[in-house]
C-alpha positions, -999 to +999 in steps of 0.1 A: +349+254+396+384+263+409+403+290+393+434+280+373+461+298+392+495+289+407+498+277+443+530+279+463+535+252+489+557+254+520+573+226+540+571+222+578+597+249+583+576+274+562+601+273+533+590+272+496+592+236+484+569+234+454+548+254+430+519+239+410+486+247+395+461+250+423+435+228+406+460+201+395+462+166+408+487+152+417+504+183+432+536+182+411+556+212+399+551+214+361+582+218+339+574+254+331+574+263+368+608+247+375+629+278+368+609+298+393+611+270+419+648+269+414+650+306+422+628+305+453+631+270+468+641+271+504+631+308+510+608+316+538+572+319+527+562+355+535+538+379+518+568+396+501+583+364+489+550+351+476+545+384+457+581+382+442+577+345+434+544+350+415+558+381+396+589+360+387+567+331+376+545+353+354+576+369+338+592+334+334+561+320+316+561+350+292+598+345+286+593+308+279+567+319+253+592+340+236+584+375+249+616+396+243+607+421+271+602+393+296+635+377+286+653+411+292+635+415+326+647+380+337+682+387+326+681+419+347+668+401+377+695+374+375+722+400+372+708+418+403+704+387+424+739+373+415+758+404+425 
């Protein structure tokens, strides 16, 4: 049985193009992953980018569930990235 974990897919130019559950079919980005995809879509798929993307995804999912600390963390990330 496959583990239920996110998978980051790259296009032919090795840029992030979708994020979905590894064991899902069809391979469509679920609604809860779309904020993360919006932040990382088009970035080169490197180890560092994958790590950042998965950390952001985890924080985003917590924030969507109402975790106040995760919401503050996302706000901080957005402020830093938009400077």
